[in-house]
C-alpha positions, -999 to +999 in steps of 0.1 A: -367-487+654-401-482+670-397-510+696-362-498+706-373-462+707-403-471+729-381-491+753-356-463+754-384-437+762-397-460+790-362-464+806-356-426+804-390-418+819-386-442+847-349-438+856-337-404+843-366-380+848-365-363+882-394-341+894-389-311+917-376-276+914-345-273+892-324-245+877-313-253+841-280-243+824-299-214+809-309-201+844-345-210+837-365-229+863-380-263+855-403-287+873-383-317+860-347-326+852-336-352+827-303-368+839-294-391+810-262-403+826-286-424+848-294-444+816-265-438+791-242-457+815-267-485+822-259-518+805-296-523+796-301-489+781-268-480+764-274-505+735-309-490+730-293-455+728-268-467+703-295-484+681-319-455+682-293-429+676-279-449+647-314-449+632-315-411+634-279-409+620-290-429+589-304-396+574-269-382+573-249-413+562-222-419+554-205-404+585-170-411+597-171-400+633-195-391+661-186-373+692-192-342+713-184-322+744-173-344+773-191-356+794-227-358+782-217-369+747-191-396+756-214-425+765-237-416+735-208-417+710-195-449+726-229-466+724-232-456+687-197-468+679-203-502+695-237-508+680-224-496+647-200-525+646-229-549+648-244-532+617-211-534+598-205-497+600-170-481+601-180-455+626-155-440+650-160-418+680-142-389+694-142-368+726-141-330+726-126-314+757-141-282+771-106-266+766-074-279+749-050-298+772-022-276+786+002-305+784+011-334+762-002-329+726-024-300+737-054-314+719-090-304+724-103-333+703-092-368+713-096-400+693-092-406+656-080-376+635-111-357+624-093-336+597-112-340+564-138-363+580-176-360+582-185-357+618-219-357+636-220-339+670-239-359+695-252-350+730-274-366+756-298-335+759-294-299+752-311-269+769-294-239+752-275-256+724-242-243+739-224-276+744-231-290+709-221-256+694-189-255+714-181-291+703-189-282+666-165-252+667-137-272+682-142-300+657-142-276+628-110-260+641-095-295+639-106-298+603-139-317+606-169-311+584-199-310+607-228-328+591-255-325+619-262-323+656-281-352+671-294-354+707-311-382+725-337-360+742-348-325+730-360-305+761-379-281+738-361-251+754-347-235+722-316-255+715-329-267+682-334-231+669-300-220+682-282-249+665-301-246+633-295-208+633-258-216+635-262-236+603-263-272+615-292-297+609-306-307+643-324-340+651-336-355+684-344-392+689-370-383+716-390-353+726-407-345+759-440-360+747-423-393+742-414-392+779-449-382+790-437-346+798-448-312+785 
């Protein structure tokens, strides 16, 4: 895990960290922005994300499904699903819409049925904890048991506390120090 984690941190630091003046979801100002879509959709990095996140997931195994709020969670869950196959895991992925569809089946959770399943909410990064919590509530409403919330990068802006206060274990694959930030 150490080598994959170090490689992942290097890719994120080089390709996904932008320096400047940014306003975060919380409204707070930041001198850097971490755009993980720059790496989560990169053919070199997605397998590393899958491997590193599966290593973090091991603490909560067995788990049936991973997924979270579209769009940040989608490539993370997909990478975990694909790399899980290589490990012999029967791990599915799901997508949680921000709102239920107003047509068709009217679903908010897409993919395999989550009812009665152990689900881990995943996210690329979280500033306030809002997206993972919204996904957790939608998944629970669909019958899932939320086992934990896992993020690729913890920005150290309070999301961990918010998520743990809501009753979910929270783990991050990488922190700011892993990216040379503080």
